[in-house]
Every structure is written in structure tokens, then in C-alpha cells.
C-alpha positions as CSV (number, residue, x, y, z in Angstrom):
1,M,-11.1,-12.6,-57.0
2,P,-11.3,-12.7,-53.7
3,K,-9.8,-10.0,-51.5
4,N,-8.2,-12.7,-50.0
5,K,-7.6,-14.7,-53.1
6,S,-5.4,-11.6,-54.6
7,L,-3.6,-10.8,-51.4
8,F,-2.2,-14.0,-51.2
9,L,-1.4,-13.2,-55.1
10,F,0.3,-10.0,-54.0
11,L,2.1,-11.2,-50.7
12,S,3.8,-14.1,-53.3
13,I,4.8,-11.0,-56.3
14,F,6.2,-9.6,-52.8
15,I,8.4,-12.5,-51.9
16,S,9.2,-13.6,-55.1
17,I,10.6,-10.1,-56.5
18,S,12.6,-9.5,-53.2
19,F,14.3,-12.7,-53.6
20,L,16.5,-11.6,-56.8
21,F,17.7,-9.2,-54.4
22,S,18.3,-11.2,-51.4
23,C,21.1,-13.1,-52.5
24,K,24.3,-10.9,-51.3
25,R,23.9,-8.4,-48.4
26,K,25.3,-5.1,-48.6
27,T,29.0,-5.2,-47.4
28,V,29.4,-4.0,-43.8
29,E,30.9,-4.8,-40.4
30,I,29.8,-8.0,-39.3
31,V,29.9,-7.8,-35.2
32,I,28.2,-11.4,-34.1
33,V,27.1,-10.8,-29.8
34,P,27.2,-14.7,-28.8
35,Y,23.6,-15.6,-27.5
36,A,24.9,-15.0,-23.7
37,L,25.7,-11.6,-24.3
38,K,22.2,-10.4,-25.7
39,N,19.4,-8.0,-24.5
40,H,16.1,-8.2,-24.9
41,L,15.8,-6.3,-27.9
42,Q,18.9,-8.1,-29.4
43,H,16.7,-11.4,-29.0
44,A,14.0,-10.3,-30.6
45,R,16.0,-9.0,-33.6
46,L,14.8,-5.4,-33.1
47,F,17.6,-2.7,-33.9
48,D,18.5,0.1,-32.5
49,N,17.1,1.1,-28.8
50,V,13.8,0.5,-28.8
51,N,10.5,2.4,-26.0
52,N,8.0,0.5,-26.8
53,I,5.9,-1.4,-29.5
54,E,1.9,-2.1,-30.2
55,T,1.6,-5.1,-31.7
56,E,-2.3,-6.3,-32.6
57,T,-3.0,-9.4,-34.2
58,Y,-6.5,-9.9,-36.0
59,Y,-8.2,-13.0,-38.1
60,Y,-9.6,-13.2,-40.9
61,S,-12.9,-14.0,-41.7
62,K,-14.2,-16.2,-44.5
63,N,-17.8,-15.3,-43.6
64,D,-17.2,-10.7,-44.3
65,S,-14.3,-11.1,-46.1
66,N,-12.2,-8.9,-43.7
67,Y,-10.0,-9.0,-40.2
68,F,-11.7,-8.5,-37.4
69,L,-9.4,-7.3,-33.8
70,Y,-8.0,-10.2,-31.9
71,S,-5.5,-8.4,-29.2
72,K,-3.0,-6.3,-28.2
73,N,0.1,-6.4,-26.6
74,L,2.5,-3.6,-25.6
75,Q,6.2,-4.1,-24.8
76,F,8.1,-1.2,-22.9
77,Y,11.5,-1.3,-23.1
78,S,14.7,-0.4,-20.7
79,S,17.4,2.3,-23.0
80,D,19.6,-0.6,-22.6
81,G,16.9,-2.9,-24.3
82,Y,15.9,-4.6,-21.1
83,L,12.0,-5.9,-21.2
84,I,10.4,-4.0,-17.9
85,L,6.3,-4.7,-19.2
86,E,4.6,-6.5,-21.1
87,I,0.2,-5.3,-21.1
88,L,-2.2,-8.3,-22.9
89,L,-5.2,-6.9,-24.2
90,D,-8.8,-8.0,-25.7
91,H,-10.2,-5.8,-28.3
92,N,-12.4,-4.4,-26.2
93,N,-9.0,-2.8,-25.2
94,D,-9.1,-4.0,-21.8
95,T,-6.8,-5.6,-19.6
96,I,-5.8,-9.1,-20.2
97,S,-3.1,-9.9,-17.8
98,K,-0.3,-7.1,-17.2
99,R,4.0,-8.9,-16.3
100,T,6.7,-6.5,-14.9
101,F,9.7,-7.2,-15.2
102,F,12.4,-6.5,-11.7
103,Y,16.1,-6.1,-12.8
104,L,19.4,-6.9,-10.1
105,S,22.0,-3.6,-10.2
106,N,24.5,-6.1,-13.2
107,A,21.6,-5.7,-15.1
108,N,20.9,-9.5,-14.8
109,E,16.7,-10.1,-14.1
110,N,15.3,-10.9,-10.1
111,Y,11.7,-11.6,-11.2
112,W,9.6,-11.2,-13.3
113,F,5.6,-10.6,-11.6
114,K,2.3,-11.2,-13.5
115,K,-1.3,-10.8,-12.8
116,N,-4.3,-12.0,-14.4
117,Y,-7.1,-9.8,-14.6
118,I,-9.4,-12.8,-16.6
119,D,-8.9,-16.4,-13.5
120,L,-6.9,-12.7,-11.1
121,S,-3.9,-15.2,-10.3
122,I,-1.0,-14.1,-9.6
123,S,2.0,-15.7,-10.8
124,K,6.1,-14.8,-10.4
125,D,9.4,-15.8,-12.4
126,T,12.4,-16.0,-9.1
127,F,15.7,-16.0,-10.9
128,I,18.9,-17.1,-9.0
129,Y,22.7,-16.3,-9.5
130,D,25.8,-17.9,-9.6
131,R,29.5,-16.3,-7.8
132,N,29.8,-15.0,-11.3
133,S,26.8,-14.0,-11.7
134,F,26.1,-16.8,-13.9
135,I,22.0,-17.9,-13.6
136,S,22.1,-21.1,-10.9
137,E,18.0,-21.5,-10.6
138,E,14.9,-20.5,-11.3
139,L,11.4,-20.6,-9.4
140,F,7.9,-20.5,-10.8
141,F,5.1,-19.5,-8.5
142,I,1.8,-19.1,-8.9
143,N,-0.9,-17.9,-5.9
144,D,2.6,-18.3,-3.9
145,S,3.1,-22.5,-4.5
146,L,6.4,-23.8,-6.6
147,T,4.8,-25.5,-9.9
148,D,8.0,-25.4,-12.1
149,K,12.1,-25.5,-10.7
150,I,14.3,-25.3,-13.3
151,L,18.7,-25.5,-12.7
152,Y,21.5,-24.5,-14.7
153,K,24.8,-25.2,-15.9
154,T,26.3,-22.5,-17.8
155,D,29.8,-22.4,-18.9
156,A,33.2,-20.0,-18.8
157,I,31.2,-16.7,-20.6
158,G,27.5,-17.6,-19.2
159,S,26.6,-19.9,-22.0
160,I,23.1,-22.2,-20.2
161,I,24.5,-26.1,-21.4
162,E,22.5,-27.4,-19.6
163,M,18.8,-27.2,-17.8
164,K,17.8,-29.2,-15.8
165,N,13.5,-28.6,-15.3
166,V,12.0,-30.3,-11.6
167,L,8.4,-31.1,-11.8
168,S,5.8,-32.2,-8.7
169,E,6.1,-35.6,-10.7
170,Y,9.9,-36.4,-12.8
171,E,12.2,-34.4,-14.2
172,L,13.4,-33.2,-17.8
173,S,17.0,-32.2,-18.8
174,Y,18.3,-29.9,-22.3
175,K,22.0,-29.9,-23.1
176,N,22.9,-26.8,-25.7
177,Y,26.1,-27.2,-27.7
178,Y,26.8,-23.4,-29.2
179,N,29.5,-22.5,-32.7
180,A,32.8,-20.2,-32.6
181,Q,30.6,-17.3,-32.4
182,G,28.4,-17.9,-29.4
183,L,25.4,-18.8,-30.6
184,V,23.3,-22.5,-30.2
185,E,23.7,-24.7,-32.4
186,R,22.1,-27.7,-31.5
187,I,19.7,-28.6,-28.4
188,E,18.7,-31.8,-27.1
189,E,16.0,-32.6,-25.0
190,Y,15.6,-36.3,-22.6
191,D,12.8,-37.5,-21.0
192,P,12.9,-38.9,-17.3
193,Q,14.6,-42.1,-18.3
194,N,17.5,-39.7,-19.1
195,K,17.3,-41.0,-22.7
196,L,17.8,-39.0,-26.1
197,F,14.3,-37.6,-27.1
198,K,14.0,-34.7,-29.2
199,Y,17.0,-33.1,-31.3
200,I,17.4,-29.6,-32.8
201,T,19.8,-28.0,-34.8
202,F,20.2,-24.4,-36.1
203,E,22.3,-22.8,-38.6
204,Y,22.8,-19.1,-39.9
205,D,24.1,-17.5,-41.6
206,N,27.4,-14.7,-41.7
207,Y,25.7,-12.5,-40.6
208,G,24.8,-14.7,-37.0
209,D,20.5,-15.0,-38.7
210,E,18.9,-18.1,-37.9
211,V,18.5,-19.3,-41.6
212,N,17.9,-22.5,-40.7
213,R,15.9,-24.9,-38.2
214,R,15.4,-28.2,-37.9
215,A,14.2,-30.9,-35.6
216,Y,14.8,-34.5,-35.1
217,K,13.2,-37.7,-33.3
218,N,15.4,-39.9,-31.6
219,S,15.4,-42.0,-34.4
220,N,17.3,-39.0,-36.9
221,K,13.7,-38.4,-38.4
222,M,13.2,-35.2,-39.1
223,I,9.9,-34.0,-37.3
224,E,9.9,-29.7,-38.2
225,Y,11.6,-27.9,-40.3
226,T,11.6,-24.1,-40.2
227,Y,13.4,-21.8,-43.0
228,T,14.4,-17.6,-42.6
229,Q,14.6,-15.4,-45.4
230,Y,16.4,-12.4,-45.8
231,N,17.4,-9.9,-48.4
232,N,20.5,-8.3,-48.9
233,E,19.9,-5.0,-46.6
234,G,19.2,-8.0,-43.5
235,L,15.3,-7.2,-43.7
236,L,13.2,-10.2,-42.5
237,L,11.1,-11.5,-45.2
238,K,10.1,-14.6,-45.0
239,V,9.4,-17.2,-42.5
240,I,8.7,-20.8,-43.8
241,Y,7.4,-24.4,-40.8
242,E,6.5,-27.4,-41.7
243,D,4.8,-29.4,-38.9
244,R,5.7,-33.0,-41.0
245,L,3.8,-35.4,-38.2
246,H,0.5,-33.7,-38.3
247,N,1.2,-32.9,-42.7
248,M,0.7,-28.8,-41.6
249,R,2.6,-26.1,-43.1
250,E,2.3,-21.8,-42.6
251,D,4.5,-19.0,-44.0
252,K,4.7,-15.8,-42.7
253,I,5.3,-13.2,-44.8
254,Y,7.1,-9.6,-43.4
255,T,5.8,-6.8,-46.8
256,Q,6.7,-3.7,-44.3
257,H,9.4,-2.4,-42.2
258,D,10.4,1.2,-40.6
259,K,14.0,2.5,-41.1
260,N,15.2,0.6,-38.5
261,K,14.6,-2.2,-40.3
262,N,12.9,-3.4,-37.8
263,W,9.1,-5.0,-39.4
264,L,5.7,-3.9,-39.3
265,E,3.4,-5.9,-40.8
266,E,2.9,-9.6,-41.1
267,Y,1.0,-11.8,-42.2
268,L,0.4,-15.3,-41.4
269,L,-0.7,-18.0,-44.7
270,Q,-1.6,-21.2,-44.5
271,G,-1.6,-22.8,-47.7
272,K,-3.9,-20.9,-50.0
273,D,-5.1,-18.2,-47.2
274,T,-4.0,-15.9,-45.4
275,V,-5.2,-16.6,-41.8
276,R,-3.9,-13.7,-39.5
277,K,-2.3,-10.4,-39.4
278,R,-0.2,-8.7,-36.9
279,E,0.8,-4.5,-36.9
280,R,3.5,-3.5,-35.1
281,T,3.7,0.4,-34.1
282,I,7.5,0.7,-32.3
283,E,8.7,4.5,-31.0
284,Y,12.0,4.9,-29.7
285,Y,14.0,6.8,-27.6
């Protein structure tokens, strides 16, 4: 049996066994943090006090039945859970880009600065806040030229309820709706004529983890679907994505986790073929 098919069989068995134990998590105190109050680690569903993460991306070659390293991504976090530095490297460990994040004294993001070492371009994203310290505007520059502007409206705790992306020739608008726990449950996208173009719905389990995401055209026809599965310990096991417009499906399977419940190994399957894997090394404070 080819190595890639053997791996697929192993992953299928792994998920089947894990599913038997994924129906109910152990009883623990449930604390759900509203979306607007989460730090970067919480948004990325990273647990404990992460210092840095190195993610290696490999693609599978059918010609030699092996994986080859494509890129590395390095992320560094502050002790209070905010991203402060991100570096992208190619397979030769040469730097592709470097992005540095800067914050205000209240932990609001001030701006980030990114240098691309391939085309030598410089990009910067600047954030502006209202008197309540809630985001009101975002300005994106490339080589000192303003290319994108986003205007925000927020609710009483700072959750974004409206966004307007002001481009050079037209504007796009978005509306966000939240559930009782402050988690986004619906996003509406509007075209330049302010007509509903697309909307996305979200469902969560009792722990506030996303389990279902569905995207619809304005005709209420579902065009995308994402299902996320966890086991009874809260470990991420599988993410299924379906693009129904293009009849495409991708499965991400997570086979290894560390003691803090963060995943260390991910396989991307298209049909029965494993096309990519990602390996993470995580260091903690």
C-alpha cells in the first residue's frame, strides 16, 4: 500500500476512535470570554502562557512519496497574550517577511509594521480609537501610500457591530451580530449598492468553541460549510471545510497535542490524499 494511503487509513482510524470519546467533555467551570475582550492567544484558541510558536509547513510530493519543507512561520507573544513579532521564512531559512506589532499603554494595538524582503516593500496598519478606547478606524499603507481604510462602529463593550471598507472606487459594508455570551453569531456582507451579498452564521458548543460555520448567498443558498470537532478534553480533532460552489472539500486532522491542549501536528486531506502537513513547536513562559 502506498505510504500516503497508509497515512490516510491511520488518520481515519484515529478520528473514528477519538469520536467515541468526543460526545461529552469532563465537567469543569465554563468561562466564556466575549469576542471583543479576547487577546490574540484566545482568538487563536491557544492555551496557557505561550511565548513563541514555530510552525513548519510541508507539502507532499507524489513523485518521491515524501514531504518537502515549504516555509516556516515564527510567532512571538507578550506575557499577556498579544502578538508582538511574526517572521516568515522560506525552506532555506531565508527571511521572506517580518512584521512587528506595537501597542498603547492600555494594550490596544497601535500599529504594525511589515517589511517584505522579496520585493522590499513596506506596509503599515494603524488603528484609531474613540474616547471609550474602542476601535473606530483602521488605515493601511503600502510604501507610505494609503491603500485601504476601514471605519468601525462598536457596542457598549467594544464589539464591532459595523464595518465599512473604503476603497478607492467603492465601499463594502459588514454587520456583525452577537449571542448572549458576546460571541459573533452572524456576519452580513453588503455590496457597493448596499445590498446583502452574503452572510455567515456561527454555532458554538457549551464551552464557547465554534463547531459550525455556514456561508450563504443572499438567496439563502448555502455555499460554504465548516464543521469543527473536539474530544471530551477539548482537544481539537478535525475541521471539515466544504466549498459547495466548486464542489471542493478539505479535511484538517490533528493527531498530536501538548500537555496544554495545543495542537502540534495537522494534516490537510483533499479527498483521500494528504497534501500538506504542519508541525508546531511551542514554548511557554
